[in-house]
Structure formats: structure tokens, C-alpha cells
Backbone and ligand atoms as CSV (ligand in chain L), in Angstrom:
chain,resi,resn,atom,element,x,y,z
A,1,UNK,N,N,-3.215,-17.690,-1.848
A,1,UNK,CA,C,-3.567,-16.420,-2.491
A,1,UNK,C,C,-3.593,-16.592,-4.013
A,2,UNK,N,N,-4.425,-15.804,-4.609
A,2,UNK,CA,C,-4.609,-15.919,-6.057
A,2,UNK,C,C,-3.514,-15.168,-6.810
A,3,UNK,N,N,-3.562,-15.349,-8.101
A,3,UNK,CA,C,-2.639,-14.639,-8.985
A,3,UNK,C,C,-2.970,-13.140,-8.956
A,4,UNK,N,N,-1.935,-12.324,-8.878
A,4,UNK,CA,C,-2.118,-10.868,-8.796
A,4,UNK,C,C,-1.978,-10.254,-10.189
A,5,UNK,N,N,-2.688,-9.140,-10.438
A,5,UNK,CA,C,-2.504,-8.477,-11.736
A,5,UNK,C,C,-1.102,-7.894,-11.854
A,6,UNK,N,N,-0.495,-8.081,-13.023
A,6,UNK,CA,C,0.863,-7.567,-13.272
A,6,UNK,C,C,0.756,-6.196,-13.948
A,7,UNK,N,N,1.470,-5.210,-13.406
A,7,UNK,CA,C,1.486,-3.875,-14.008
A,7,UNK,C,C,2.215,-3.942,-15.348
A,8,UNK,N,N,1.675,-3.245,-16.318
A,8,UNK,CA,C,2.255,-3.267,-17.663
A,8,UNK,C,C,2.675,-1.856,-18.065
A,9,UNK,N,N,3.889,-1.750,-18.660
A,9,UNK,CA,C,4.411,-0.501,-19.201
A,9,UNK,C,C,3.367,0.123,-20.111
A,10,UNK,N,N,3.101,1.423,-20.071
A,10,UNK,CA,C,3.812,2.473,-19.324
A,10,UNK,C,C,3.188,2.853,-17.975
A,11,UNK,N,N,2.664,1.880,-17.237
A,11,UNK,CA,C,2.110,2.182,-15.913
A,11,UNK,C,C,3.169,2.880,-15.045
A,12,UNK,N,N,2.834,4.055,-14.553
A,12,UNK,CA,C,3.812,4.864,-13.807
A,12,UNK,C,C,4.255,4.212,-12.503
A,13,UNK,N,N,3.443,3.292,-12.008
A,13,UNK,CA,C,3.827,2.637,-10.742
A,13,UNK,C,C,5.070,1.766,-10.898
A,14,UNK,N,N,5.396,1.401,-12.154
A,14,UNK,CA,C,6.630,0.633,-12.384
A,14,UNK,C,C,7.875,1.479,-12.143
A,15,UNK,N,N,7.704,2.819,-12.123
A,15,UNK,CA,C,8.843,3.719,-11.937
A,15,UNK,C,C,9.093,4.068,-10.465
A,16,UNK,N,N,8.218,3.590,-9.592
A,16,UNK,CA,C,8.360,3.937,-8.167
A,16,UNK,C,C,9.414,3.039,-7.524
A,17,UNK,N,N,10.458,3.624,-6.892
A,17,UNK,CA,C,11.447,2.787,-6.216
A,17,UNK,C,C,10.810,2.059,-5.014
A,18,UNK,N,N,11.252,0.842,-4.787
A,18,UNK,CA,C,10.715,0.032,-3.688
A,18,UNK,C,C,11.556,0.203,-2.425
A,19,UNK,N,N,10.927,-0.040,-1.300
A,19,UNK,CA,C,11.614,0.116,-0.008
A,19,UNK,C,C,11.911,-1.266,0.586
A,20,UNK,N,N,12.915,-1.357,1.460
A,20,UNK,CA,C,13.243,-2.657,2.059
A,20,UNK,C,C,12.045,-3.254,2.802
A,21,UNK,N,N,11.970,-4.584,2.775
A,21,UNK,CA,C,10.925,-5.294,3.519
A,21,UNK,C,C,11.438,-5.575,4.929
A,22,UNK,N,N,10.639,-5.191,5.917
A,22,UNK,CA,C,10.969,-5.486,7.313
A,22,UNK,C,C,10.188,-6.740,7.718
A,23,UNK,N,N,10.816,-7.528,8.590
A,23,UNK,CA,C,10.188,-8.797,8.988
A,23,UNK,C,C,8.879,-8.578,9.753
A,24,UNK,N,N,8.761,-7.410,10.414
A,24,UNK,CA,C,7.539,-7.158,11.195
A,24,UNK,C,C,6.449,-6.449,10.395
A,25,UNK,N,N,6.658,-6.335,9.076
A,25,UNK,CA,C,5.653,-5.730,8.200
A,25,UNK,C,C,4.395,-6.613,8.194
A,26,UNK,N,N,3.225,-6.070,8.566
A,26,UNK,CA,C,2.035,-6.929,8.605
A,26,UNK,C,C,1.669,-7.437,7.207
A,27,UNK,N,N,1.327,-8.723,7.139
A,27,UNK,CA,C,0.790,-9.292,5.896
A,27,UNK,C,C,1.789,-9.607,4.802
A,28,UNK,N,N,3.098,-9.508,5.090
A,28,UNK,CA,C,4.052,-9.693,3.994
A,28,UNK,C,C,4.071,-11.127,3.465
A,29,UNK,N,N,3.821,-12.102,4.372
A,29,UNK,CA,C,3.859,-13.497,3.901
A,29,UNK,C,C,2.770,-13.740,2.864
A,30,UNK,N,N,1.612,-13.113,3.077
A,30,UNK,CA,C,0.506,-13.292,2.137
A,30,UNK,C,C,0.834,-12.636,0.791
A,31,UNK,N,N,1.431,-11.436,0.846
A,31,UNK,CA,C,1.822,-10.772,-0.407
A,31,UNK,C,C,2.871,-11.611,-1.133
A,32,UNK,N,N,3.814,-12.169,-0.357
A,32,UNK,CA,C,4.856,-12.985,-0.982
A,32,UNK,C,C,4.249,-14.214,-1.645
A,33,UNK,N,N,3.272,-14.845,-0.981
A,33,UNK,CA,C,2.708,-16.041,-1.600
A,33,UNK,C,C,1.928,-15.663,-2.860
A,34,UNK,N,N,1.304,-14.492,-2.877
A,34,UNK,CA,C,0.653,-14.009,-4.101
A,34,UNK,C,C,1.655,-13.764,-5.210
A,35,UNK,N,N,2.814,-13.197,-4.847
A,35,UNK,CA,C,3.868,-12.944,-5.834
A,35,UNK,C,C,4.365,-14.262,-6.434
A,36,UNK,N,N,4.571,-15.259,-5.574
A,36,UNK,CA,C,5.050,-16.568,-6.046
A,36,UNK,C,C,3.998,-17.240,-6.930
A,37,UNK,N,N,2.721,-17.164,-6.527
A,37,UNK,CA,C,1.648,-17.744,-7.353
A,37,UNK,C,C,1.621,-17.092,-8.730
A,38,UNK,N,N,1.770,-15.774,-8.753
A,38,UNK,CA,C,1.747,-15.034,-10.020
A,38,UNK,C,C,2.912,-15.462,-10.896
A,39,UNK,N,N,4.083,-15.601,-10.270
A,39,UNK,CA,C,5.294,-16.061,-10.967
A,39,UNK,C,C,5.085,-17.455,-11.555
A,40,UNK,N,N,4.553,-18.361,-10.732
A,40,UNK,CA,C,4.432,-19.750,-11.173
A,40,UNK,C,C,3.402,-19.931,-12.279
A,41,UNK,N,N,2.401,-19.051,-12.328
A,41,UNK,CA,C,1.364,-19.166,-13.359
A,41,UNK,C,C,1.776,-18.526,-14.679
A,42,UNK,N,N,2.869,-17.754,-14.674
A,42,UNK,CA,C,3.295,-17.096,-15.921
A,42,UNK,C,C,4.208,-18.057,-16.670
A,43,UNK,N,N,3.770,-18.525,-17.848
A,43,UNK,CA,C,4.546,-19.549,-18.548
A,43,UNK,C,C,5.946,-19.077,-18.918
A,44,UNK,N,N,6.938,-19.879,-18.613
A,44,UNK,CA,C,8.310,-19.561,-19.014
A,44,UNK,C,C,8.952,-18.423,-18.255
A,45,UNK,N,N,8.250,-17.893,-17.270
A,45,UNK,CA,C,8.768,-16.740,-16.523
A,45,UNK,C,C,9.923,-17.186,-15.614
A,46,UNK,N,N,11.034,-16.452,-15.641
A,46,UNK,CA,C,12.204,-16.839,-14.842
A,46,UNK,C,C,12.504,-15.858,-13.707
A,47,UNK,N,N,11.711,-14.772,-13.643
A,47,UNK,CA,C,11.926,-13.823,-12.557
A,47,UNK,C,C,10.768,-12.865,-12.443
A,48,UNK,N,N,10.506,-12.416,-11.220
A,48,UNK,CA,C,9.463,-11.408,-11.001
A,48,UNK,C,C,9.885,-10.574,-9.805
A,49,UNK,N,N,9.443,-9.326,-9.791
A,49,UNK,CA,C,9.747,-8.449,-8.656
A,49,UNK,C,C,8.431,-7.974,-8.054
A,50,UNK,N,N,8.466,-7.694,-6.743
A,50,UNK,CA,C,7.247,-7.277,-6.039
A,50,UNK,C,C,6.588,-6.036,-6.655
A,51,UNK,N,N,7.352,-5.011,-7.067
A,51,UNK,CA,C,6.660,-3.830,-7.617
A,51,UNK,C,C,5.864,-4.119,-8.887
A,52,UNK,N,N,6.192,-5.211,-9.595
A,52,UNK,CA,C,5.408,-5.547,-10.795
A,52,UNK,C,C,3.973,-5.934,-10.460
A,53,UNK,N,N,3.719,-6.311,-9.206
A,53,UNK,CA,C,2.334,-6.561,-8.797
A,53,UNK,C,C,1.853,-5.446,-7.871
A,54,UNK,N,N,2.529,-4.305,-7.929
A,54,UNK,CA,C,2.099,-3.133,-7.170
A,54,UNK,C,C,2.472,-3.165,-5.703
A,55,UNK,N,N,3.361,-4.081,-5.321
A,55,UNK,CA,C,3.806,-4.189,-3.922
A,55,UNK,C,C,5.229,-3.622,-3.903
A,56,UNK,N,N,5.383,-2.409,-3.416
A,56,UNK,CA,C,6.667,-1.716,-3.580
A,56,UNK,C,C,7.648,-2.002,-2.445
A,57,UNK,N,N,7.959,-3.292,-2.323
A,57,UNK,CA,C,8.968,-3.775,-1.365
A,57,UNK,C,C,10.089,-4.442,-2.154
A,58,UNK,N,N,11.277,-4.460,-1.552
A,58,UNK,CA,C,12.440,-5.007,-2.263
A,58,UNK,C,C,12.458,-6.537,-2.143
A,59,UNK,N,N,11.645,-7.162,-2.960
A,59,UNK,CA,C,11.502,-8.627,-2.969
A,59,UNK,C,C,11.481,-9.096,-4.420
A,60,UNK,N,N,12.266,-10.126,-4.721
A,60,UNK,CA,C,12.251,-10.717,-6.056
A,60,UNK,C,C,12.186,-12.239,-5.952
A,61,UNK,N,N,11.712,-12.855,-7.015
A,61,UNK,CA,C,11.747,-14.313,-7.136
A,61,UNK,C,C,12.502,-14.607,-8.432
A,62,UNK,N,N,13.464,-15.517,-8.355
A,62,UNK,CA,C,14.300,-15.868,-9.508
A,62,UNK,C,C,14.300,-17.386,-9.657
A,63,UNK,N,N,14.130,-17.870,-10.881
A,63,UNK,CA,C,14.276,-19.307,-11.130
A,63,UNK,C,C,14.728,-19.549,-12.567
A,64,UNK,N,N,16.037,-19.603,-12.731
A,64,UNK,CA,C,16.612,-19.785,-14.076
A,64,UNK,C,C,16.270,-21.155,-14.644
A,65,UNK,N,N,15.946,-22.113,-13.780
A,65,UNK,CA,C,15.723,-23.485,-14.259
A,65,UNK,C,C,14.440,-23.609,-15.071
A,66,UNK,N,N,13.578,-22.570,-15.063
A,66,UNK,CA,C,12.336,-22.637,-15.831
A,66,UNK,C,C,12.551,-22.339,-17.319
A,67,UNK,N,N,13.760,-21.960,-17.694
A,67,UNK,CA,C,14.008,-21.614,-19.094
A,67,UNK,C,C,14.931,-22.620,-19.747
A,68,UNK,N,N,14.791,-22.715,-21.073
A,68,UNK,CA,C,15.709,-23.566,-21.828
A,68,UNK,C,C,16.972,-22.791,-22.200
A,69,UNK,N,N,17.033,-21.502,-21.784
A,69,UNK,CA,C,18.175,-20.672,-22.182
A,69,UNK,C,C,19.378,-20.857,-21.270
A,70,UNK,N,N,19.286,-21.764,-20.298
A,70,UNK,CA,C,20.416,-21.982,-19.402
A,70,UNK,C,C,21.520,-22.691,-20.179
A,71,UNK,N,N,22.645,-22.022,-20.335
A,71,UNK,CA,C,23.756,-22.612,-21.082
A,71,UNK,C,C,24.689,-23.331,-20.111
A,72,UNK,N,N,25.577,-24.182,-20.661
A,72,UNK,CA,C,26.437,-24.970,-19.775
A,72,UNK,C,C,27.307,-24.124,-18.839
A,73,UNK,N,N,27.708,-22.900,-19.297
A,73,UNK,CA,C,28.539,-22.077,-18.428
A,73,UNK,C,C,27.711,-21.228,-17.459
A,74,UNK,N,N,26.388,-21.371,-17.526
A,74,UNK,CA,C,25.525,-20.641,-16.603
A,74,UNK,C,C,25.445,-21.371,-15.273
A,75,UNK,N,N,25.216,-20.591,-14.245
A,75,UNK,CA,C,24.994,-21.160,-12.931
A,75,UNK,C,C,23.483,-21.183,-12.727
A,76,UNK,N,N,22.999,-22.196,-12.055
A,76,UNK,CA,C,21.558,-22.295,-11.824
A,76,UNK,C,C,21.303,-22.778,-10.404
A,77,UNK,N,N,20.761,-21.866,-9.585
A,77,UNK,CA,C,20.487,-22.208,-8.184
A,77,UNK,C,C,19.032,-22.624,-7.960
A,78,UNK,N,N,18.253,-22.813,-9.050
A,78,UNK,CA,C,16.840,-23.158,-8.863
A,78,UNK,C,C,16.047,-21.954,-8.391
A,79,UNK,N,N,14.930,-22.206,-7.743
A,79,UNK,CA,C,14.065,-21.088,-7.337
A,79,UNK,C,C,14.550,-20.440,-6.042
A,80,UNK,N,N,14.653,-19.117,-6.090
A,80,UNK,CA,C,15.086,-18.349,-4.917
A,80,UNK,C,C,14.123,-17.203,-4.650
A,81,UNK,N,N,13.716,-17.076,-3.417
A,81,UNK,CA,C,12.988,-15.888,-2.973
A,81,UNK,C,C,14.019,-15.007,-2.280
A,82,UNK,N,N,14.210,-13.795,-2.776
A,82,UNK,CA,C,15.270,-12.928,-2.271
A,82,UNK,C,C,14.673,-11.623,-1.750
A,83,UNK,N,N,14.880,-11.401,-0.463
A,83,UNK,CA,C,14.379,-10.192,0.197
A,83,UNK,C,C,15.546,-9.222,0.354
A,84,UNK,N,N,15.303,-7.969,0.012
A,84,UNK,CA,C,16.315,-6.899,0.100
A,84,UNK,C,C,17.640,-7.301,-0.580
A,85,UNK,N,N,17.568,-7.782,-1.833
A,85,UNK,CA,C,18.793,-8.227,-2.506
A,85,UNK,C,C,19.689,-7.044,-2.873
A,86,UNK,N,N,20.986,-7.295,-2.825
A,86,UNK,CA,C,21.974,-6.275,-3.197
A,86,UNK,C,C,23.073,-6.941,-3.996
A,87,UNK,N,N,23.483,-6.305,-5.076
A,87,UNK,CA,C,24.634,-6.802,-5.830
A,87,UNK,C,C,25.864,-6.183,-5.190
A,88,UNK,N,N,26.739,-7.033,-4.657
A,88,UNK,CA,C,27.880,-6.504,-3.899
A,88,UNK,C,C,29.180,-6.570,-4.693
A,89,UNK,N,N,29.177,-7.294,-5.817
A,89,UNK,CA,C,30.397,-7.420,-6.612
A,89,UNK,C,C,30.007,-7.779,-8.041
A,90,UNK,N,N,30.678,-7.185,-9.023
A,90,UNK,CA,C,30.386,-7.509,-10.421
A,90,UNK,C,C,31.690,-7.663,-11.191
A,91,UNK,N,N,31.648,-8.463,-12.262
A,91,UNK,CA,C,32.788,-8.477,-13.184
A,91,UNK,C,C,32.323,-8.908,-14.565
A,92,UNK,N,N,33.066,-8.462,-15.568
A,92,UNK,CA,C,32.767,-8.838,-16.944
A,92,UNK,C,C,31.535,-8.136,-17.490
A,93,UNK,N,N,31.293,-8.380,-18.763
A,93,UNK,CA,C,30.126,-7.781,-19.443
A,93,UNK,C,C,29.576,-8.808,-20.400
A,94,UNK,N,N,28.260,-8.794,-20.592
A,94,UNK,CA,C,27.665,-9.582,-21.652
A,94,UNK,C,C,26.440,-8.860,-22.173
A,95,UNK,N,N,26.070,-9.177,-23.414
A,95,UNK,CA,C,24.865,-8.595,-24.002
A,95,UNK,C,C,23.809,-9.682,-24.043
A,96,UNK,N,N,22.594,-9.331,-23.658
A,96,UNK,CA,C,21.543,-10.327,-23.565
A,96,UNK,C,C,20.233,-9.760,-24.108
A,97,UNK,N,N,19.484,-10.584,-24.844
A,97,UNK,CA,C,18.152,-10.159,-25.327
A,97,UNK,C,C,17.140,-10.445,-24.213
A,98,UNK,N,N,16.619,-9.376,-23.613
A,98,UNK,CA,C,15.728,-9.537,-22.462
A,98,UNK,C,C,14.274,-9.288,-22.827
A,99,UNK,N,N,13.419,-9.933,-22.077
A,99,UNK,CA,C,11.993,-9.666,-22.136
A,99,UNK,C,C,11.504,-9.390,-20.728
A,100,UNK,N,N,10.227,-9.066,-20.580
A,100,UNK,CA,C,9.720,-8.692,-19.262
A,100,UNK,C,C,8.208,-8.895,-19.230
A,101,UNK,N,N,7.724,-9.464,-18.137
A,101,UNK,CA,C,6.275,-9.626,-17.951
A,101,UNK,C,C,5.544,-8.295,-18.076
A,102,UNK,N,N,6.206,-7.211,-17.699
A,102,UNK,CA,C,5.579,-5.886,-17.698
A,102,UNK,C,C,5.748,-5.150,-19.020
A,103,UNK,N,N,6.518,-5.744,-19.938
A,103,UNK,CA,C,6.702,-5.154,-21.273
A,103,UNK,C,C,6.432,-6.271,-22.282
A,104,UNK,N,N,5.168,-6.724,-22.363
A,104,UNK,CA,C,4.892,-7.968,-23.090
A,104,UNK,C,C,5.140,-7.901,-24.596
A,105,UNK,N,N,5.144,-6.723,-25.190
A,105,UNK,CA,C,5.204,-6.630,-26.649
A,105,UNK,C,C,6.606,-6.485,-27.227
A,106,UNK,N,N,7.615,-6.315,-26.359
A,106,UNK,CA,C,8.960,-6.024,-26.861
A,106,UNK,C,C,10.025,-6.857,-26.155
A,107,UNK,N,N,11.158,-7.026,-26.848
A,107,UNK,CA,C,12.376,-7.533,-26.214
A,107,UNK,C,C,13.465,-6.514,-26.516
A,108,UNK,N,N,14.590,-6.609,-25.807
A,108,UNK,CA,C,15.641,-5.627,-26.052
A,108,UNK,C,C,17.011,-6.156,-25.680
A,109,UNK,N,N,18.027,-5.645,-26.391
A,109,UNK,CA,C,19.414,-6.008,-26.098
A,109,UNK,C,C,19.947,-5.113,-24.980
A,110,UNK,N,N,20.408,-5.750,-23.915
A,110,UNK,CA,C,20.886,-5.005,-22.751
A,110,UNK,C,C,22.272,-5.522,-22.372
A,111,UNK,N,N,23.157,-4.600,-22.007
A,111,UNK,CA,C,24.478,-5.000,-21.496
A,111,UNK,C,C,24.394,-5.153,-19.981
A,112,UNK,N,N,24.902,-6.277,-19.505
A,112,UNK,CA,C,24.862,-6.587,-18.073
A,112,UNK,C,C,26.230,-7.079,-17.622
A,113,UNK,N,N,26.429,-7.125,-16.302
A,113,UNK,CA,C,27.634,-7.760,-15.778
A,113,UNK,C,C,27.526,-9.265,-15.993
A,114,UNK,N,N,28.677,-9.888,-16.276
A,114,UNK,CA,C,28.681,-11.317,-16.560
A,114,UNK,C,C,28.616,-12.150,-15.280
A,115,UNK,N,N,29.378,-11.700,-14.295
A,115,UNK,CA,C,29.403,-12.418,-13.016
A,115,UNK,C,C,29.031,-11.441,-11.913
A,116,UNK,N,N,28.226,-11.906,-10.970
A,116,UNK,CA,C,27.855,-11.036,-9.849
A,116,UNK,C,C,27.854,-11.837,-8.546
A,117,UNK,N,N,27.997,-11.090,-7.454
A,117,UNK,CA,C,27.774,-11.652,-6.126
A,117,UNK,C,C,26.569,-10.914,-5.550
A,118,UNK,N,N,25.597,-11.682,-5.072
A,118,UNK,CA,C,24.357,-11.098,-4.547
A,118,UNK,C,C,24.217,-11.472,-3.067
A,119,UNK,N,N,23.879,-10.471,-2.286
A,119,UNK,CA,C,23.575,-10.719,-0.867
A,119,UNK,C,C,22.095,-10.448,-0.671
A,120,UNK,N,N,21.401,-11.337,0.012
A,120,UNK,CA,C,19.958,-11.150,0.227
A,120,UNK,C,C,19.523,-11.890,1.481
A,121,UNK,N,N,18.276,-11.665,1.877
A,121,UNK,CA,C,17.682,-12.420,2.974
A,121,UNK,C,C,16.726,-13.435,2.379
A,122,UNK,N,N,16.766,-14.665,2.884
A,122,UNK,CA,C,15.815,-15.667,2.398
A,122,UNK,C,C,14.477,-15.495,3.135
A,123,UNK,N,N,13.538,-16.399,2.876
A,123,UNK,CA,C,12.180,-16.243,3.446
A,123,UNK,C,C,12.178,-16.284,4.962
A,124,UNK,N,N,13.213,-16.860,5.559
A,124,UNK,CA,C,13.324,-16.881,7.023
A,124,UNK,C,C,14.137,-15.698,7.542
A,125,UNK,N,N,14.435,-14.760,6.642
A,125,UNK,CA,C,15.233,-13.583,6.970
A,125,UNK,C,C,16.654,-13.947,7.423
A,126,UNK,N,N,17.166,-15.045,6.889
A,126,UNK,CA,C,18.579,-15.389,7.081
A,126,UNK,C,C,19.378,-14.872,5.902
A,127,UNK,N,N,20.547,-14.288,6.211
A,127,UNK,CA,C,21.363,-13.730,5.134
A,127,UNK,C,C,21.993,-14.837,4.292
A,128,UNK,N,N,21.945,-14.648,2.974
A,128,UNK,CA,C,22.567,-15.563,2.029
A,128,UNK,C,C,23.450,-14.742,1.097
A,129,UNK,N,N,24.546,-15.330,0.672
A,129,UNK,CA,C,25.393,-14.697,-0.336
A,129,UNK,C,C,25.642,-15.740,-1.424
A,130,UNK,N,N,25.337,-15.390,-2.669
A,130,UNK,CA,C,25.617,-16.339,-3.748
A,130,UNK,C,C,26.399,-15.638,-4.862
A,131,UNK,N,N,27.179,-16.447,-5.542
A,131,UNK,CA,C,27.849,-15.980,-6.753
A,131,UNK,C,C,27.156,-16.642,-7.924
A,132,UNK,N,N,26.942,-15.869,-8.976
A,132,UNK,CA,C,26.309,-16.457,-10.146
A,132,UNK,C,C,26.827,-15.766,-11.397
A,133,UNK,N,N,26.524,-16.358,-12.539
A,133,UNK,CA,C,26.997,-15.784,-13.802
A,133,UNK,C,C,26.053,-16.160,-14.933
A,134,UNK,N,N,26.247,-15.483,-16.063
A,134,UNK,CA,C,25.466,-15.800,-17.257
A,134,UNK,C,C,23.991,-15.462,-17.078
A,135,UNK,N,N,23.146,-16.351,-17.574
A,135,UNK,CA,C,21.703,-16.124,-17.620
A,135,UNK,C,C,21.127,-15.778,-16.244
A,136,UNK,N,N,21.493,-16.566,-15.232
A,136,UNK,CA,C,20.938,-16.313,-13.898
A,136,UNK,C,C,21.376,-14.939,-13.380
A,137,UNK,N,N,22.615,-14.547,-13.666
A,137,UNK,CA,C,23.102,-13.223,-13.245
A,137,UNK,C,C,22.301,-12.116,-13.935
A,138,UNK,N,N,21.949,-12.343,-15.207
A,138,UNK,CA,C,21.135,-11.358,-15.940
A,138,UNK,C,C,19.764,-11.214,-15.280
A,139,UNK,N,N,19.165,-12.344,-14.901
A,139,UNK,CA,C,17.836,-12.288,-14.265
A,139,UNK,C,C,17.911,-11.447,-12.983
A,140,UNK,N,N,18.919,-11.705,-12.159
A,140,UNK,CA,C,19.069,-10.926,-10.925
A,140,UNK,C,C,19.159,-9.433,-11.221
A,141,UNK,N,N,19.985,-9.076,-12.207
A,141,UNK,CA,C,20.182,-7.654,-12.501
A,141,UNK,C,C,18.889,-7.023,-13.021
A,142,UNK,N,N,18.164,-7.774,-13.853
A,142,UNK,CA,C,16.881,-7.293,-14.395
A,142,UNK,C,C,15.872,-7.071,-13.263
A,143,UNK,N,N,15.767,-8.051,-12.352
A,143,UNK,CA,C,14.754,-7.954,-11.297
A,143,UNK,C,C,15.130,-6.888,-10.263
A,144,UNK,N,N,16.402,-6.788,-9.937
A,144,UNK,CA,C,16.831,-5.763,-8.966
A,144,UNK,C,C,16.622,-4.367,-9.567
A,145,UNK,N,N,16.797,-4.231,-10.877
A,145,UNK,CA,C,16.467,-2.960,-11.544
A,145,UNK,C,C,15.012,-2.558,-11.278
A,146,UNK,N,N,14.092,-3.533,-11.345
A,146,UNK,CA,C,12.682,-3.215,-11.082
A,146,UNK,C,C,12.514,-2.571,-9.702
A,147,UNK,N,N,13.327,-3.009,-8.742
A,147,UNK,CA,C,13.208,-2.475,-7.377
A,147,UNK,C,C,13.600,-0.992,-7.328
A,148,UNK,N,N,14.369,-0.574,-8.328
A,148,UNK,CA,C,14.775,0.833,-8.418
A,148,UNK,C,C,13.963,1.579,-9.489
A,149,UNK,N,N,12.892,0.971,-9.953
A,149,UNK,CA,C,12.029,1.628,-10.941
A,149,UNK,C,C,12.621,1.670,-12.332
A,150,UNK,N,N,13.549,0.755,-12.627
A,150,UNK,CA,C,14.233,0.741,-13.931
A,150,UNK,C,C,13.753,-0.462,-14.745
A,151,UNK,N,N,13.369,-0.200,-16.005
A,151,UNK,CA,C,12.977,-1.269,-16.923
A,151,UNK,C,C,14.101,-1.513,-17.925
A,152,UNK,N,N,14.074,-2.672,-18.590
A,152,UNK,CA,C,15.139,-2.935,-19.580
A,152,UNK,C,C,15.125,-1.884,-20.687
A,153,UNK,N,N,13.943,-1.306,-20.940
A,153,UNK,CA,C,13.848,-0.243,-21.954
A,153,UNK,C,C,14.711,0.964,-21.592
A,154,UNK,N,N,14.922,1.174,-20.288
A,154,UNK,CA,C,15.774,2.286,-19.829
A,154,UNK,C,C,17.255,1.966,-20.008
A,155,UNK,N,N,17.576,0.704,-20.241
A,155,UNK,CA,C,18.975,0.257,-20.317
A,155,UNK,C,C,19.482,0.081,-21.741
A,156,UNK,N,N,18.581,-0.003,-22.721
A,156,UNK,CA,C,19.062,-0.248,-24.085
A,156,UNK,C,C,19.819,0.979,-24.581
A,157,UNK,N,N,20.812,0.754,-25.421
A,157,UNK,CA,C,21.609,1.876,-25.923
A,157,UNK,C,C,20.823,2.679,-26.950
A,158,UNK,N,N,20.029,1.975,-27.782
A,158,UNK,CA,C,19.264,2.672,-28.816
A,158,UNK,C,C,17.865,2.067,-28.897
A,159,UNK,N,N,16.837,2.902,-28.714
A,159,UNK,CA,C,15.464,2.398,-28.815
A,159,UNK,C,C,15.176,1.928,-30.237
A,160,UNK,N,N,15.892,2.491,-31.211
A,160,UNK,CA,C,15.691,2.121,-32.604
A,160,UNK,C,C,16.317,0.773,-32.942
A,161,UNK,N,N,17.570,0.608,-32.519
A,161,UNK,CA,C,18.321,-0.581,-32.947
A,161,UNK,C,C,18.223,-1.757,-31.988
A,162,UNK,N,N,17.978,-1.478,-30.720
A,162,UNK,CA,C,18.104,-2.541,-29.716
A,162,UNK,C,C,16.780,-3.004,-29.113
A,163,UNK,N,N,15.660,-2.491,-29.631
A,163,UNK,CA,C,14.356,-2.928,-29.132
A,163,UNK,C,C,13.599,-3.569,-30.283
A,164,UNK,N,N,12.981,-4.708,-30.002
A,164,UNK,CA,C,12.339,-5.502,-31.045
A,164,UNK,C,C,10.908,-5.830,-30.658
A,165,UNK,N,N,9.996,-5.623,-31.597
A,165,UNK,CA,C,8.601,-5.990,-31.357
A,165,UNK,C,C,8.486,-7.499,-31.482
A,166,UNK,N,N,7.787,-8.093,-30.550
A,166,UNK,CA,C,7.563,-9.536,-30.678
A,166,UNK,C,C,6.652,-9.773,-31.867
A,167,UNK,N,N,7.061,-10.657,-32.765
A,167,UNK,CA,C,6.291,-10.896,-34.001
A,167,UNK,C,C,4.994,-11.616,-33.708
A,168,UNK,N,N,5.093,-12.649,-32.911
A,168,UNK,CA,C,3.903,-13.387,-32.523
A,168,UNK,C,C,3.949,-13.484,-31.023
A,169,UNK,N,N,2.868,-13.902,-30.446
A,169,UNK,CA,C,2.876,-13.962,-28.992
A,169,UNK,C,C,3.819,-15.070,-28.512
A,170,UNK,N,N,4.772,-14.684,-27.683
A,170,UNK,CA,C,5.642,-15.649,-27.004
A,170,UNK,C,C,5.507,-15.363,-25.521
A,171,UNK,N,N,5.515,-16.376,-24.714
A,171,UNK,CA,C,5.455,-16.091,-23.278
A,171,UNK,C,C,6.696,-15.290,-22.884
A,172,UNK,N,N,6.543,-14.236,-22.084
A,172,UNK,CA,C,7.711,-13.453,-21.673
A,172,UNK,C,C,8.696,-14.348,-20.954
A,173,UNK,N,N,9.980,-14.138,-21.228
A,173,UNK,CA,C,10.961,-15.058,-20.652
A,173,UNK,C,C,11.617,-14.526,-19.384
A,174,UNK,N,N,11.605,-13.223,-19.151
A,174,UNK,CA,C,12.134,-12.733,-17.869
A,174,UNK,C,C,11.136,-11.784,-17.269
L,1,ZN,ZN,ZN,10.917,-7.390,-15.860
């Protein structure tokens, strides 16, 4: 499948909450492969959610290893396709400068949990539980927010102080 068009803020479809993906949903494998193709073609992209391509199912793709921002204390599980992901445990706080494929012109400072436990179904619909922290944990929280119609712009404390216009074109990092 080809690369799918990515919805860009302020497209109202980004605000629509997504519903769980059922294994018997017709055509989901094809939509998923389109989502992955779109993710892989976006330079430096470390996460994407299904609603960003107009597919309102609870599916995300995360790959922290595509960024140079992985710090030594970060956990990195490589590329993960996560169906119906849920954050089941959180601890700590950190502030992170986030970007988004759907908000190409801005970045913003967002407070997130430092460590999280995520439960999800993999592509074979087998349950997985992982613990992660730092950069990868931020990506999960950002992408799961998309499933609830929430953008990082909705999370910043001050639109004046915590949102920054990109000076020159940089590939979106999350
Ligand atoms: Zn995003």
C-alpha cells in the first residue's frame, strides 16, 4: 500500500476519538500496512497513530530508534506496532519538547510521565506488556493521546511560552 495523506492541524478529524480495533475488522491489515509505509517514509518520524491518516482505530506505531534523541537512560524497544494500547501504570514526570507530523510548523514543551507500563496487542493480536521510560515513554504518551483526539498543543501549559514556531523546516520528530 502507498503512503497515506497525513491530516494536519486544525483538521477537525484529529479531534475524533478512535475506537478499538477488532481482529475481524475487514481490511485492517491493509490499513495497517499503509500506516507503516506512511511512518517509514516520514524522515525522522518516531511515532504515528492511525487517526492521523484518517483511520479512527486505536493503533499506533512507535520506533524510538529512528531518532538521535535516545539518551543512555532511555529504553528503546525498536519498532512496535501496538493495537489497542493502554497505559496501565505511570510514575515520575519529565518535560519534553515535542513535535508532531500533524502539527508541522510548531514544537511545544509538554509534561509527561517519566516511566510507564503499556499493555497492547501486537500484530498477531497477542497481548504484550512493556515497561519503558524517557524518550520512548514520551512517544507512547503522545501517540496514545492522538487516539483520544488530543494533540500536544492541548497539553502545553501556555500557548505563549511553551509553543515554538519552527524557524526552518526540520523533519517532524514525533
Ligand atoms: Zn503527533
